[in-house]
N, C-alpha and C positions, 0 to 999 in steps of 0.2 A: 915802115908800118909798125904800129904797136901790136906785136904778136899776141900779147897777153890780153888784148881787148878785142879779139876777133869775134864777130857777131854772126856772120853768115847771112844776115838779113839783106834783102835786095830792095833798093830804093829807086824810085823813078822821080826825077826832078824835072818839073815842067815849068820853064821860065824863059821868057824871050830875051833876057839880059845875059849875054855870054859871060860877063864877069861874075854874076850870081851863080850860074851853072858851074863855072870853073872853081869858084870858092867852095861851094858845097861839095863838089866832087872830090877835091883835094882833101878837105877836112874829113869827110866820112870814109873815104878810102883809107886814109891814115888810121882811122878808128876801126878798120876791119870790115866795113860794109861793102857790098857790091853796089855800084851806082851807075845808072843809065840816065841819060838826059834827053829832053825833047824841048824844042823851041816854041811849039804851038800845038793846037789841038790835033791837026792832021798827023803830026809826028808822034804825038802821044798815043793816038789810036793805033798807029803802026807798031809802036813799042809794046802796047798791051796785047796785040795779036801774037807777038813773037814769044812772050814769056809772061810768067806771073811775078807780081811784086808783093812785098810785105807792107810797104807804106808808099803813098804817093805824096810828094811835096809839090803843091800846086799853086802857082801864082794866080792872083785874081785878074790882073790886067794883061791880056794876051792879044796878039794880032790875029787876023783871019776871020773876024766876025763872031767867034765864040769866045766869051771870056771865061774866067775860072769858075764862076758860078754855073754857067751853062755846062761846062765840062764835068763839074762835080755832080750835077744832076744826071748826066749821061753815065758816068761811072757808077753812081749809086743804083741806077736802074738795072745794072748788070752784075754788080759785085758789092760785097761788103768790105772790100779792102780799105784799110784806114786811110783817111785823107787829112793831111795837114796843110792848111791854106797859108801861104806866105804872100804878103801884099804891102805895098806902100800906101794903100788907102786905109788909114786907121779910122774907119767909119763904123759906128755902132750898128747901123742898119745892115751894112755889108756883113758884119760878124753874125748878126742874128740870122740873116738869110742863109749864110754859109752853114751855120750849125743846124738850121732848120731842114736843109736839104740833105744833111747827113755827114758833114765834115766832122772829124773827131777833135780837131784843135785848130786854132787860128792865131797866127803871130804876125805882128806888123814889122815892116822894114823901117829903119835899119834894125837888125836883130843881132844878138850875140850868138855866135855859133854854139857855145856851150849851153845856152838856154834852149836852142833848137834841139840839140842832142839830148838834153834832159827830158824834154817833152816827148821826143821820139822814143826814148827808152821807156817812158811811162806808158805810151800807147802799146809798145811791143810787149811789155810785161802783162798788161791787161788781156792781151790776146794769146799769150803763151800758155799752152796746156800744162797742167801740173805733171811733174815727173811721176810715172806710174810706180807705186811701191810693189814689194814682193807679193803682198796679199792684195786681192782685188778690193779696191776702195768701195766704201758704201756711198752711193750717190745721194746727194742732198737735193731733195725735191720739195718745193713748197707749192701747195695748191691754194687757189682762191677762186671761189665762184665757178668751179668746174674747169678752170684753167690750171695748167701745170707748168711751173717754172723750175727747170732742172739747173740748179746752180753749178753742178759739177760739169755738165756738158755745155753750159751756157746756151740752153735751148728752151724755147717757149712753145707750148702746145695749146691750141685753142680748145674749147669744149668738145669739138668733134674730133680731136686728136691730130689736127693738122698743124704742122710746124709754121710758126710766124717768125719771119726773119727780123732780127733786131740788129741795129748797128751797135758798136761797142758802147757808145754813149747811152743809147736807149736801154741796153741790158743793165748797165751800171745804175741807171736811174730807177728802173723797175726793181732791181735788187735792193736798193736803198729803201724803197717804199715797203716792200714785203718784210724786210728785216725790222722795220719800225712802224708796222701797221697800227693804225689808230692814234699815232702820235703826230702832232702838228710839227712839221719841219719847215724852218725858215729857208729862204733861198740860200743864205750863207752856209747853213748846215748841209743842204743838198749839194752845193758846189764842192764842199769839202769831201763829202761822202762819195761823190761820183768822179772827182778829178784827183783827189789826194794831194792837192797843192792849192796855194792861194792864187786866185786870178783877180783881174780887175773886177770890182764889185758892180757890174751892171746887171740888174735883176732880170732884164729881158732875155738874157742868155738862157737862164734856167727855164723861163716861160716858153721859149721856143722849143727847147728839148721836150718839155711836157706836152706841148701841142702835138708834136710828132708821135709821142708815145700814146697819147689818147686816141689818135687816129687808128692805131693798131689794136687796141684792147677794149675800147669803149664801143658800145652799140650805137650811141649817138654822142660823138665827141663834143658837140655843143652843149649837151646836158649830161656831163660825166657822172657816172655812178661809182667809179672806183677811185679816181684821183680828183679830189675836190679842193677848190681854192678856199682859203680862209682869209678874208679881206684884211689887208694890212699886216698879215703875218707870214703866210706861206701856203703850204699844201699839206693835205692829210690823205692817207690811203685808207679808205673806208671799207674795202672789200673784206668779206669774211674769209679768214684762212681756214683751209680744210684741216 
């Protein structure tokens, strides 16, 4: 084991292929992670009842009647644990649906283990709280139209003060918008701001993320007042900042 790279993060690998499970287990255990495996949805549920995980690596095609998309919906309904979808079906529609239901990333088989690791570390970095300094930090809070986005706590409060749960991707997207309010952002710029790396340039990935975010902050998602589309260009955040 590479002792200098111990991470303590706990991973759940859900894949029906024993070779994939073995490969991921060996690689990530050597990198210092704790790894638990499941071959199908039933086994996944059992593992989730037994302990908490930092990231779930979830295959799209699984036996037992429930595929990876079904299981991702089930997980997201109960938890905001990051989900990385691993699949041999490199289909744009599958990617969009996966991201729309709350997956944090999507990588097609065959994959390079180092790329999976890099994406995994990126997810963990985005969720890791900042080290607490000696002096109490000043929280960074941005208000818009009576909403409050606490960038320090990664928390969103609606106008009634109720917390609205956001996935990692949704929080990063809203943060990008409030930091660039009034500026038209192309899909490429949004991809860069929310992912911090270059992805395959299919525009509908960003569109799916925005659809999900609108459902949580817009009074009428079909007639958005905060996140507006600019035909042929991208999106603009038009809410007035407090």
